[in-house]
C-alpha positions in Angstrom: 21.4 -13.3 -7.1 18.6 -13.3 -9.6 14.9 -12.7 -8.8 12.0 -13.5 -11.0 9.4 -10.8 -10.8 5.9 -10.6 -12.3 5.2 -7.1 -13.7 1.6 -5.8 -14.1 1.5 -2.2 -15.1 -2.3 -2.3 -15.2 -4.2 0.9 -16.0 -3.7 4.6 -16.4 -0.6 6.0 -14.9 0.5 2.5 -13.9 1.9 2.2 -17.4 4.0 5.3 -16.8 5.3 4.8 -13.3 6.1 1.1 -13.5 9.0 1.6 -16.0 10.5 4.2 -13.6 10.2 1.7 -10.7 12.1 -0.9 -12.8 14.7 1.7 -13.8 15.4 2.4 -10.2 15.6 -1.2 -9.2 17.9 -2.0 -12.1 20.2 0.8 -10.9 20.2 -0.7 -7.4 20.8 -4.1 -8.9 23.9 -2.9 -10.7 25.2 -1.3 -7.6 24.6 -4.2 -5.3 25.0 -7.2 -7.6 21.3 -8.1 -7.8 19.7 -9.4 -11.1 16.1 -9.3 -12.0 14.1 -11.2 -14.6 11.0 -9.1 -15.3 8.1 -11.0 -16.8 5.3 -8.6 -18.0 1.6 -9.5 -17.9 -0.8 -7.3 -19.9 -3.8 -7.6 -17.5 -5.9 -4.5 -17.1 -9.3 -2.9 -17.6 -8.5 -2.9 -21.3 -8.1 -6.7 -21.0 -11.5 -6.8 -19.3 -13.2 -4.8 -22.1 -11.8 -7.2 -24.7 -12.2 -10.5 -22.9 -14.7 -10.0 -20.1 -12.0 -10.9 -17.5 -9.3 -8.8 -15.8 -7.0 -11.8 -16.1 -7.1 -15.3 -17.6 -8.8 -18.1 -15.7 -5.4 -19.5 -14.8 -4.0 -16.1 -13.8 -3.3 -17.1 -10.2 -1.5 -20.3 -11.4 0.6 -18.3 -13.8 1.9 -16.0 -11.0 2.4 -18.6 -8.3 5.9 -19.4 -9.4 7.2 -15.8 -9.0 9.0 -14.4 -6.0 7.1 -11.1 -6.1 4.5 -9.1 -8.1 5.3 -5.5 -9.1 2.0 -3.8 -9.7 1.2 -0.4 -11.1 -2.5 0.5 -10.8 -5.9 -1.0 -11.4 -9.1 0.8 -12.5 -10.3 2.9 -15.5 -13.5 4.6 -16.6 -15.9 2.3 -18.3 -15.2 -0.6 -15.9 -16.8 -0.4 -12.4 -14.3 -0.3 -9.6 -15.7 -3.3 -7.9 -15.2 -5.3 -11.1 -11.6 -4.2 -11.6 -10.5 -4.7 -8.0 -12.3 -8.0 -7.4 -11.2 -9.3 -10.8 -7.4 -8.7 -10.2 -6.1 -7.1 -7.1 -8.2 -8.7 -4.4 -7.8 -12.2 -5.7 -4.0 -11.8 -5.6 -4.2 -10.7 -2.0 -6.4 -13.5 -0.9 -5.2 -16.4 -3.0 -1.6 -15.6 -2.1 -2.4 -15.0 1.6 -1.0 -11.5 1.5 -2.7 -10.7 4.8 -0.3 -7.9 5.8 -0.7 -4.6 4.0 2.1 -2.3 5.1 2.2 1.4 4.2 4.9 3.8 5.4 3.9 7.5 5.7 6.7 10.0 5.9 7.1 13.7 5.4 10.4 13.8 3.4 12.8 16.6 3.9 12.2 19.1 1.1 8.4 18.5 1.0 5.8 20.8 2.4 3.0 19.3 4.4 -0.5 20.9 4.0 -0.4 21.1 7.8 1.0 24.3 9.2 4.4 24.2 10.9 4.9 20.4 10.5 8.3 19.0 9.6 9.8 15.6 8.9 10.1 14.7 12.6 6.4 15.1 13.0 5.2 12.7 10.4 6.8 9.3 10.4 4.5 6.4 10.8 3.6 3.0 9.3 0.0 1.9 8.8 -0.6 -1.8 9.1 -3.8 -2.9 7.5 -5.5 -6.3 7.8 -5.7 -7.3 4.1 -7.8 -10.4 3.5 -10.9 -10.4 5.7 -12.8 -7.8 7.8 -15.2 -5.6 6.1 -14.1 -6.6 2.6 -15.7 -10.0 2.6 -17.6 -11.7 -0.3 -20.4 -12.8 2.1 -23.7 -11.0 1.3 -26.0 -10.2 -1.6 -29.0 -8.3 -2.9 -32.6 -9.2 -2.9 -35.7 -7.9 -4.7 -33.7 -5.8 -7.1 -35.6 -3.0 -8.8 -38.5 -3.2 -6.3 -39.4 -0.9 -3.4 -38.3 -3.8 -1.1 -34.8 -4.0 -2.6 -32.1 -4.8 0.0 -28.4 -5.2 0.1 -26.4 -7.0 2.8 -22.7 -7.2 3.4 -21.1 -9.4 6.2 -18.0 -8.4 8.0 -15.8 -11.3 9.1 -13.2 -11.2 11.8 -11.5 -14.4 12.8 -9.2 -14.8 15.8 -6.4 -16.1 13.5 -6.8 -13.2 11.2 -7.0 -10.5 13.8 -4.2 -11.9 16.0 -1.7 -12.3 13.3 -2.1 -8.7 12.0 -1.9 -7.4 15.5 1.2 -9.4 16.3 2.8 -8.1 13.0 2.1 -4.5 14.1 3.6 -5.1 17.6 6.7 -6.8 16.1 7.2 -4.0 13.7 6.8 -1.4 16.5 9.3 -3.3 18.6 12.0 -2.7 15.9 11.2 1.0 15.7 12.5 3.8 17.9 9.3 4.9 19.5 7.9 1.4 20.1 4.2 2.5 20.0 1.1 0.9 18.4 -2.2 2.7 17.9 -5.4 0.6 17.2 -8.1 1.9 15.0 -11.6 0.9 16.2 -15.3 1.8 16.2 -16.6 -0.3 19.1 -19.0 2.4 20.2 -21.1 2.0 17.1 -20.3 -1.5 15.6 -21.5 -3.8 18.3 -19.9 -7.2 17.6 -16.8 -7.1 15.4 -15.2 -4.0 16.8 -15.5 -4.9 20.5 -14.0 -8.3 19.5 -11.1 -6.4 17.8 -10.6 -4.4 21.0 -10.5 -7.6 23.1 -7.8 -9.2 20.9 -5.8 -5.9 20.8 -5.6 -6.0 24.6 -4.7 -9.6 24.6 -1.9 -9.3 22.1 -0.7 -6.1 23.8 -0.2 -8.0 27.0 2.5 -10.1 25.1 4.5 -7.0 24.4 5.0 -5.1 27.7 7.8 -3.1 26.1 5.5 -1.5 23.5 3.2 1.4 24.4 -0.3 1.4 23.1 -3.2 3.8 22.3 -6.7 3.2 20.9 -9.0 5.6 19.1 -12.3 5.4 17.3 -11.8 5.9 13.6 -13.6 9.2 13.4 -11.5 11.0 16.0 -8.4 9.1 14.8 -8.8 10.7 11.4 -9.0 14.1 13.2 -5.9 13.3 15.2 -4.0 12.4 12.0 -4.5 16.0 10.9 -4.1 17.7 14.2 -1.5 15.6 15.9 0.4 13.4 13.3 3.4 13.3 15.7 1.4 11.1 18.1 1.7 8.1 15.8 4.3 5.4 15.1 2.6 2.1 14.0 -1.1 2.3 13.4 -3.0 -1.0 13.0 -6.5 -1.3 11.6 -9.0 -3.5 9.9 -9.3 -3.8 6.1 -11.6 -0.8 5.8 -10.1 1.4 8.4 -6.6 0.7 7.3 -7.6 1.5 3.7 -9.0 4.9 4.7 -6.0 5.8 7.0 -3.4 4.9 4.4 -4.8 7.4 2.0 -5.2 10.1 4.6 -1.7 9.7 5.9 0.1 10.4 2.7 -2.2 13.4 2.0 -1.1 14.8 5.4 2.5 14.2 4.4 2.1 16.2 1.2 1.3 13.9 -1.7 -0.4 10.5 -2.2 2.0 10.2 -5.2 4.9 9.3 -3.0 3.1 6.6 -0.9 4.3 3.0 -1.3 2.7 -0.2 -0.1 3.5 -3.9 0.4 1.0 -6.8 0.4 3.0 -9.4 2.3 2.7 -13.1 2.8 5.0 -13.3 5.8 5.5 -17.0 5.6 6.8 -16.6 2.0 4.8 -19.6 0.8 3.3 -17.3 -1.9 4.5 -14.3 -3.8 4.0 -10.9 -2.1 2.9 -7.9 -4.1 4.3 -4.3 -4.1 2.3 -1.3 -5.5 1.9 2.4 -4.9 -1.0 3.6 -2.9 -2.3 5.9 -5.6 -4.8 4.7 -8.1 -4.7 4.8 -11.9 -5.4 8.5 -12.0 -7.1 8.5 -15.5 -7.4 12.3 -15.4 -3.6 12.7 -15.8 -2.8 9.4 -17.6 -0.8 9.7 -20.7 0.5 13.1 -19.9 3.9 12.0 -18.4 3.3 14.1 -15.3 2.6 11.4 -12.7 4.8 11.1 -9.7 6.8 7.8 -9.9 8.1 7.9 -6.3 5.3 5.7 -4.9 6.2 3.0 -7.4 9.9 3.4 -6.8 9.5 3.3 -3.0 7.3 0.2 -3.4 10.3 -1.3 -5.2 12.5 -0.5 -2.2 10.0 -2.4 0.0 10.3 -5.3 -2.4 14.1 -5.3 -2.1 13.7 -5.4 1.7 11.4 -8.3 1.4 13.7 -10.1 -0.9 16.5 -9.8 1.6 18.4 -6.8 0.2 18.2 -4.3 3.0 21.2 -2.3 2.0 19.9 -1.9 -1.6 16.4 -0.9 -0.3 17.9 1.8 1.9 20.0 3.1 -1.1 16.8 3.5 -3.1 15.0 5.3 -0.2 18.0 7.6 0.3 18.1 8.4 -3.4 14.4 9.4 -3.2 15.1 11.6 -0.1 18.1 13.2 -1.8 16.3 14.1 -5.0 13.3 15.5 -3.1 15.5 17.4 -0.6 17.5 19.0 -3.5 14.2 20.1 -5.1 15.6 20.5 -8.7 13.6 17.7 -10.3 10.1 17.3 -8.9 6.8 16.6 -10.5 3.8 19.0 -10.2 2.3 17.4 -7.2 5.5 18.3 -5.3 5.6 21.8 -6.7 7.9 21.2 -9.6 7.6 20.9 -13.4 9.5 17.7 -14.1 8.0 14.8 -16.1 7.5 11.3 -14.8 10.6 10.0 -16.6 12.8 13.0 -15.6 12.1 12.3 -11.9 12.6 8.6 -12.4 16.0 9.2 -14.1 17.1 11.6 -11.4 16.4 9.0 -8.7 18.1 6.2 -10.7 21.2 8.4 -11.1 21.2 9.2 -7.4 21.2 5.5 -6.6 
């Protein structure tokens, strides 16, 4: 079986970790009889500085015929973050209806959590983030710029369709996991309209899943619990903003954001889904061949799962676990001295 995949390495360390992700996927392909056609698109902040756009005007149309998008990182000094993200990443998520952002968080055997006395059994969760509405809306604006009456307004948008479908995805995911537990992130004590609405819909959807246990925390104490009690959590579901925050905190608790993968999923498969590491472009270490490629490789495993190759996906994940557990080839964020390509090769060989 052959899959046509769009590749956007993007900025910074994206250009270093994406080749290692492809190396690992090719190794899995050879083992399980999967072929890939990789089509590269040189869209990045460098593109923006040259052309004034992060991608061509017909960029969405160019990608619409692909099965998946394999993305590295977006963002670089000299281009404001809101320009780079709203010029590339967010249009992909919205135009391709990638309303599920799914981010596993695990403490792998062989890694050391910054939390005292925590082991792999204590940190094993999936963060499910609503990905196309919520706090990250385009509705709003600025008035009277430069004057003492200057104002800025941003509107949060929660729709029943958008909230219900992400909640159902979280419950369906929890139902397939051992603990069968969903935690909702909210802030209904301070945000008077949208968060109480989220809470109402969470209760309504929870009633459809009597076999799944639930919990609900305000985002501030939930962040504290992530640090103090990570073993409480199985599937955690949140709005666009809260899911974004938690899915950076989670990998940090697990030892390194460099290992964290993510999937931007269009569950109906009408449009391509997109797979990318959680980490950013890390311009401070770009070009030094020291970035951890595991987040990119693990994102590739999530892509294999989405494409229907569950056995191959598990082989990639097991190879990551084996290399980390053995501890001989690790990048600096994991306590080793290996280069990006040395760790990438070790994982491909383990596959």
